[in-house]
matplotlib code that plots the C-alpha trace (Angstrom):
import matplotlib.pyplot as plt

x = [38.2, 40.2, 38.8, 37.7, 39.9, 39.0, 38.3, 41.8, 43.4, 41.6, 42.6, 46.2, 46.1, 44.5, 47.2, 49.9, 48.7, 48.5, 52.0, 53.2, 51.7, 52.7, 56.4, 56.7, 54.2, 55.6, 55.9, 52.4, 51.2, 52.8, 51.3, 47.8, 48.1, 49.2, 45.9, 43.8, 45.2, 45.3, 41.7, 40.5, 42.8, 40.0, 37.9, 37.3, 38.5, 41.9, 42.2, 40.9, 44.0, 46.2, 47.1, 46.5, 47.1, 50.3, 50.4, 53.6, 53.4, 55.6, 53.5, 50.1, 51.5, 52.5, 49.1, 46.2, 45.3, 44.5, 41.0, 37.9, 34.6, 33.3, 35.7, 34.2, 30.5, 29.6, 31.0, 29.7, 26.2, 26.3, 27.4, 25.3, 22.0, 23.3, 23.2, 19.7, 18.0, 15.9, 16.4, 14.9, 12.2, 12.7, 11.5, 14.5, 12.6, 10.4, 13.5, 14.9, 12.1, 11.8, 15.3, 15.6, 12.4, 13.4, 16.8, 15.5, 13.0, 15.3, 17.8, 15.3, 14.4, 17.7, 18.7, 20.6, 22.4, 23.7, 27.5, 28.1, 26.0, 26.8, 26.6, 29.3, 28.8, 28.0, 25.3, 23.6, 23.9, 22.1, 19.4, 18.8, 18.7, 16.1, 14.0, 13.7, 12.7, 10.0, 8.6, 9.7, 5.4, 4.9, 8.0, 7.0, 3.3, 4.9, 6.9, 4.1, 1.8, 4.1, 2.8, 4.8, 3.7, 1.9, 4.4, 6.8, 5.4, 8.5, 7.5, 11.3, 11.8, 8.5, 9.3, 13.3, 11.9, 9.1, 12.0, 13.1, 10.0, 7.9, 5.6, 7.1, 5.0, 7.8, 10.3, 7.7, 7.1, 10.9, 11.4, 8.3, 9.1, 12.8, 11.8, 9.0, 11.3, 12.0, 15.7, 17.4, 20.7, 22.6, 19.7, 21.9, 23.3, 20.0, 18.2, 21.2, 23.0, 25.8, 27.0, 30.5, 31.4, 29.7, 31.3, 31.2, 33.4, 33.7, 36.7, 36.7, 33.5, 31.7, 33.7, 30.6, 28.2, 30.9, 29.4, 25.6, 27.2, 28.6, 25.0, 23.3, 26.0, 27.1, 30.6, 31.0, 34.3, 33.8, 35.6, 36.5, 37.7, 38.2, 38.5, 36.9, 35.3, 32.3, 35.1, 36.5, 38.2, 41.4, 42.6, 42.2, 42.5, 45.1, 44.4, 40.8, 40.2, 42.3, 40.7, 39.0, 41.7, 44.2, 42.6, 45.2, 44.2, 46.8, 46.3, 46.5, 48.7, 46.2, 42.9, 43.5, 46.3, 47.4, 48.8, 48.9, 49.5, 51.2, 48.6, 50.8, 50.9, 48.5, 47.3, 44.1, 41.8, 43.5, 40.9, 40.8, 43.1, 45.7, 49.2, 52.4, 54.0, 50.8, 50.9, 54.4, 53.9, 51.5, 54.3, 52.3, 53.7, 53.3, 52.1, 55.4, 57.2, 55.1, 56.8, 55.5, 53.0, 50.1, 48.9, 45.9, 44.0, 41.9, 38.7, 39.2, 40.3, 43.0, 45.3, 48.1, 50.9, 51.3, 53.7, 54.1, 53.1, 56.4, 56.8, 53.5, 52.2, 49.6, 47.1, 44.8, 42.0, 41.8, 39.2, 37.5, 39.6, 36.8, 34.7, 35.8, 34.6, 36.1, 35.3, 38.2, 41.7, 40.5, 40.3, 38.3, 38.2, 36.0, 38.8, 38.9, 35.3, 34.5, 36.8, 35.3, 31.6, 32.8, 34.0, 30.6, 28.2, 29.6, 27.3, 24.3, 25.2, 23.7, 20.5, 20.4, 20.6, 23.0, 23.8, 22.1, 23.7, 25.1, 26.4, 27.7, 28.1, 29.8, 27.1, 28.5, 25.1, 25.8, 28.3, 30.7, 30.2, 29.6, 29.8, 26.3, 26.0, 22.8, 22.2, 19.6, 19.6, 18.0, 16.7, 16.3, 15.8, 12.8, 14.2, 14.1, 17.6, 17.8, 18.8, 21.9, 23.2, 23.3, 25.3, 28.0, 28.2, 28.9, 31.4, 33.1, 33.2, 34.7, 37.2, 38.4, 38.9, 42.3, 44.2, 43.4, 39.6, 39.8, 41.8, 39.4, 36.5, 37.9, 40.7, 39.9, 36.1, 36.1, 33.9, 30.8, 29.6, 29.0, 25.5, 23.8, 20.5, 18.5, 16.4, 13.5, 14.2, 14.1, 15.3, 18.5, 16.3, 13.9, 16.4, 18.2, 15.0, 14.4, 17.6, 17.3, 14.0, 15.7, 18.0, 21.1, 22.9, 22.8, 26.5, 27.3, 24.9, 27.2, 30.4, 29.5, 28.1, 24.7, 23.6, 21.2, 17.8, 16.4, 12.5, 13.6, 11.9]
y = [-33.8, -32.3, -32.5, -29.7, -28.2, -29.6, -27.2, -28.2, -27.2, -23.9, -23.4, -24.2, -21.8, -18.9, -19.4, -19.3, -15.9, -14.8, -15.9, -14.1, -10.9, -10.3, -11.1, -8.3, -5.6, -2.5, -3.4, -4.7, -1.6, 0.4, -1.6, -1.2, 2.5, 2.7, 0.6, 2.9, 6.2, 4.8, 3.8, 6.8, 9.0, 11.6, 11.9, 15.4, 14.9, 13.9, 16.7, 19.3, 18.7, 18.8, 15.0, 14.9, 11.3, 10.8, 7.3, 7.5, 7.6, 10.6, 13.0, 11.3, 12.1, 15.5, 16.5, 14.7, 15.9, 13.4, 13.8, 12.6, 11.5, 15.0, 16.5, 14.5, 14.4, 17.0, 15.2, 12.2, 13.2, 14.5, 11.6, 9.4, 11.5, 13.2, 16.7, 17.0, 13.9, 13.9, 11.1, 7.9, 7.0, 3.6, 1.7, 0.1, -1.0, -3.1, -4.3, -5.2, -7.5, -9.2, -10.2, -11.3, -13.5, -15.0, -15.7, -17.0, -19.3, -20.9, -21.5, -23.2, -25.2, -26.4, -26.7, -29.9, -28.6, -25.3, -25.6, -21.9, -19.0, -15.5, -11.9, -8.9, -7.7, -9.3, -7.0, -7.9, -11.7, -10.9, -9.0, -12.2, -14.3, -12.0, -11.8, -15.5, -15.1, -13.0, -14.5, -18.1, -19.1, -17.2, -19.4, -22.6, -21.9, -21.5, -24.7, -26.7, -25.5, -25.0, -21.5, -18.3, -15.3, -12.4, -10.0, -11.1, -9.0, -9.1, -11.8, -12.4, -13.4, -15.4, -17.6, -17.7, -19.2, -21.4, -23.4, -24.3, -23.9, -27.6, -28.6, -30.2, -31.0, -32.7, -30.0, -27.2, -29.6, -29.6, -25.8, -25.0, -27.1, -25.5, -22.3, -22.2, -23.5, -21.3, -20.9, -19.8, -21.0, -22.9, -22.2, -21.8, -25.5, -27.1, -25.3, -25.8, -29.0, -29.5, -25.9, -25.7, -21.8, -18.3, -16.4, -12.8, -9.7, -9.3, -7.0, -3.4, -2.4, -5.4, -7.4, -6.5, -9.1, -12.0, -13.6, -13.3, -15.1, -17.9, -18.0, -18.5, -20.6, -23.0, -21.4, -22.4, -20.8, -17.1, -16.9, -13.2, -13.8, -10.5, -6.8, -4.3, -0.9, 0.5, 1.4, -2.3, -5.3, -5.0, -8.0, -11.4, -13.5, -16.1, -17.7, -17.9, -20.2, -17.9, -16.1, -13.2, -11.2, -12.6, -11.7, -10.3, -9.3, -9.5, -6.3, -7.9, -5.5, -5.9, -5.1, -1.4, 1.3, 1.8, 4.6, 5.4, 7.6, 7.5, 7.7, 9.4, 12.6, 15.5, 15.5, 17.2, 16.0, 17.1, 19.1, 19.4, 22.5, 20.9, 22.6, 20.5, 21.8, 20.4, 17.2, 16.7, 17.0, 14.3, 11.8, 9.4, 5.5, 3.4, -0.5, -2.0, 0.5, 0.6, -0.7, -2.3, -0.1, 1.9, 3.9, 5.4, 4.9, 7.7, 5.9, 6.3, 3.0, 2.5, -0.6, -2.0, -3.9, -6.9, -8.9, -9.6, -12.4, -12.3, -8.7, -7.5, -6.3, -7.9, -5.5, -6.0, -3.6, -1.4, 0.9, 3.7, 6.9, 9.1, 6.9, 8.4, 10.3, 13.4, 16.4, 17.7, 16.8, 13.0, 10.7, 7.6, 5.4, 2.4, -0.3, 1.5, 1.8, -1.7, -3.2, -0.7, -1.9, -5.8, -5.2, -3.6, -6.2, -8.8, -7.0, -8.0, -12.0, -12.6, -11.3, -13.9, -10.5, -9.7, -6.9, -6.8, -3.4, -0.2, 2.9, 6.2, 9.8, 12.9, 15.0, 18.7, 20.1, 20.0, 21.7, 19.8, 17.3, 13.7, 10.5, 9.0, 5.3, 3.8, 0.0, -2.6, -5.1, -8.8, -9.6, -13.5, -13.8, -13.6, -10.9, -7.1, -5.5, -3.0, 0.8, 0.4, -2.7, 0.0, 2.5, -0.1, -0.6, 2.9, 3.1, 0.2, 1.5, 5.2, 3.0, 1.2, 4.2, 5.8, 8.1, 11.5, 10.8, 9.7, 12.9, 14.8, 13.0, 13.1, 15.9, 18.5, 18.0, 18.8, 15.8, 14.8, 11.5, 8.7, 8.1, 4.9, 5.2, 1.8, 1.7, -0.6, -3.8, -3.4, 0.3, -0.3, -2.1, 0.4, 3.2, 0.9, 0.3, 4.4, 5.0, 1.9, 4.1, 7.1, 5.1, 4.3, 1.0, -1.3, -2.2, 1.6, 2.2, -0.4, 0.8, 4.7, 3.9, 4.8, 8.3, 7.0, 8.4, 6.6, 6.1, 5.5, 2.5]
z = [19.7, 22.3, 26.0, 28.0, 30.7, 34.0, 36.8, 38.3, 35.1, 35.5, 38.9, 38.2, 35.6, 37.7, 40.2, 37.7, 36.5, 40.0, 40.4, 37.0, 37.8, 41.5, 40.6, 38.4, 39.7, 38.4, 34.9, 34.9, 36.6, 33.9, 31.2, 33.1, 33.3, 29.4, 28.4, 30.4, 29.2, 25.5, 25.9, 27.2, 25.3, 24.0, 27.1, 28.2, 31.6, 30.5, 27.9, 30.6, 32.5, 29.5, 29.1, 25.0, 24.2, 26.4, 28.2, 30.0, 34.0, 34.7, 32.5, 33.8, 37.6, 36.8, 35.1, 36.8, 40.1, 43.1, 43.8, 45.7, 44.6, 45.9, 43.4, 40.4, 41.5, 39.0, 35.9, 37.2, 37.9, 34.4, 32.4, 34.4, 33.7, 30.4, 29.7, 28.9, 30.0, 33.3, 35.8, 35.2, 38.0, 39.7, 42.4, 44.2, 47.1, 45.1, 43.1, 46.3, 47.8, 44.4, 44.4, 47.9, 47.8, 44.5, 45.5, 48.9, 47.4, 45.1, 47.7, 50.0, 47.0, 46.3, 50.2, 49.8, 46.9, 48.5, 49.3, 50.5, 51.6, 52.0, 50.4, 49.8, 53.2, 56.7, 57.4, 53.9, 54.7, 58.1, 56.6, 54.5, 57.2, 59.1, 55.8, 55.6, 59.7, 58.8, 55.6, 56.0, 56.2, 52.5, 51.3, 52.5, 51.0, 47.7, 48.1, 49.3, 46.4, 43.9, 42.8, 43.2, 45.6, 43.6, 45.0, 42.0, 39.2, 37.0, 34.2, 33.5, 37.3, 37.7, 34.6, 36.0, 39.3, 38.2, 36.3, 39.9, 42.0, 42.1, 44.6, 47.4, 50.5, 52.4, 51.9, 53.0, 56.2, 57.1, 56.5, 58.6, 61.2, 61.4, 60.9, 63.6, 66.4, 69.2, 68.6, 65.2, 66.4, 63.7, 61.3, 58.3, 58.9, 59.5, 56.4, 54.0, 55.5, 53.2, 53.5, 54.0, 54.8, 54.7, 52.0, 53.2, 54.3, 58.1, 58.0, 59.4, 60.8, 59.5, 62.5, 64.7, 62.9, 63.4, 67.0, 65.0, 62.0, 64.4, 65.9, 62.9, 61.1, 64.0, 63.6, 60.2, 58.6, 57.6, 54.4, 53.2, 49.5, 48.0, 48.6, 46.2, 45.7, 43.7, 40.9, 40.5, 42.4, 43.8, 45.6, 46.5, 49.9, 49.2, 52.5, 52.7, 55.7, 57.7, 61.0, 60.3, 62.2, 59.9, 56.5, 54.2, 50.6, 47.7, 45.4, 41.7, 39.7, 36.4, 38.3, 38.0, 38.6, 42.2, 44.1, 47.8, 50.4, 53.7, 56.4, 58.9, 56.7, 57.5, 54.1, 53.0, 50.1, 47.1, 44.6, 40.9, 41.1, 42.8, 41.8, 41.2, 44.6, 46.5, 44.5, 45.1, 48.9, 48.9, 47.9, 46.0, 46.4, 43.7, 44.3, 43.8, 46.2, 49.4, 52.7, 55.8, 57.7, 57.1, 53.9, 52.6, 49.3, 48.1, 48.4, 52.1, 53.1, 55.7, 54.8, 56.4, 54.4, 56.2, 54.0, 50.1, 47.3, 45.4, 44.9, 45.2, 48.7, 50.7, 53.0, 55.6, 55.9, 59.1, 58.5, 56.8, 56.9, 57.8, 60.3, 63.4, 66.3, 67.8, 69.9, 71.1, 70.4, 70.7, 67.5, 67.8, 64.6, 63.8, 65.0, 68.4, 69.1, 67.8, 70.3, 73.2, 72.2, 72.3, 75.8, 76.8, 75.3, 77.8, 80.5, 78.3, 78.4, 81.8, 80.4, 76.9, 74.9, 71.9, 70.3, 66.9, 65.3, 66.3, 64.8, 66.6, 66.1, 67.8, 69.5, 69.3, 70.1, 73.8, 75.8, 76.1, 73.0, 73.8, 71.9, 70.9, 70.2, 69.0, 70.0, 68.4, 71.1, 70.7, 74.2, 74.3, 78.1, 80.0, 82.4, 81.3, 81.1, 83.7, 82.9, 85.7, 82.9, 80.0, 82.4, 82.9, 79.2, 78.8, 81.3, 79.8, 76.6, 77.9, 79.9, 76.6, 74.8, 74.2, 77.0, 75.0, 75.4, 79.2, 79.8, 77.9, 80.1, 83.6, 83.9, 80.9, 81.0, 77.2, 76.6, 78.2, 79.2, 76.5, 76.0, 74.4, 72.8, 72.6, 69.5, 68.3, 66.8, 63.1, 63.2, 61.1, 58.7, 58.3, 57.8, 55.1, 53.4, 53.5, 52.0, 49.3, 48.2, 47.7, 45.1, 47.4, 46.7, 49.2, 49.1, 49.0, 52.0, 54.3, 52.8, 53.7, 57.1, 58.4, 59.6, 62.7, 63.5, 66.3, 68.4, 72.2, 74.0]

ax = plt.figure().add_subplot(projection="3d")
ax.plot(x, y, z, "-o")
ax.set_aspect("equal")
plt.show()
């Protein structure tokens, strides 16, 4: 009987696959497009645009328009709900709490076996740590007694958890001791001592959470393994232990069919009625033909081509295309804003305070309009932060922004003074709970960004 392949053999096979497909990306992309169009030859959307079973790239590019999600919203809604079926009711908050509680409990029961921790996005993982901070007493009770909290009502979930949960007073004492300590610095390595790294996305706007992750993990490596969207996975990080600022994703040609737009062109969103001339003006670039520089994929991500794996390009994630602040002629993207905020939070250090989360918007209801930034601040020191410190933070952010913004502020007077609003602790989590209760996907919530409501302290 032949021996089962070892993990090393599987790894070698996977690495060889990457070598093969990245060596001939254009041929692979043509094959993938043919397979997609063949499988979907009879769908209404393709027939609507005149694609009657053709699978060649030229016909596809000529007939099928470049669209954004908004252009397909009605089609997606109709397919998801059916033409006559009502939308099914759900309880996403209950499901979220059930999932979080059950996974955290199992992770605690198997704390010595955990080798990595993480979530898709940094913000989601930090939410899990805060969940532990809030509910550790209930979790330790379950571990001490070997009984599962009645809040978990799903019978299948209860059955699965009870296969792992056993009475363990010593483990309960250990977790209680660690979680009841005043400082939660290094809590990840204290609770899960064999953890080697944190598997979480910290590129783009998620970079704001790096200091918090370092605090909780005793600066374990932050590994960004993959790049994906709701539609599919796009690529992988072939150098997973690199610094987060150096992350580059190799797009695997078999994942999807990719087209790109040069980001410097002033291109509007093409609707479903895009004319041939409009489509030609977009100058779509195939995966194998990108050059070093910036390109934009229609999901709204701005990527930078930073190198190549064989003939397949490697990209670093820059920011979301439409996440920007603008009042007049100024344009501030999330990368620039994040750097400015990083400079400003240095004013909080003497007060042992940290910035937990932030978001922003351009307030045009005032004359002139101005930037508003919402901060959730964790004050760990005994001295309350005076208002003058936050005024210094405002000035530092403004001084860190681009020359167009500063000219609008100082010379043209077309931009009003930047405003920081301090929100109550837990505001961001409450807002996310509200969005989830309305049916939002937790990962899409983080991707799209938060439209903040706030409560003044």
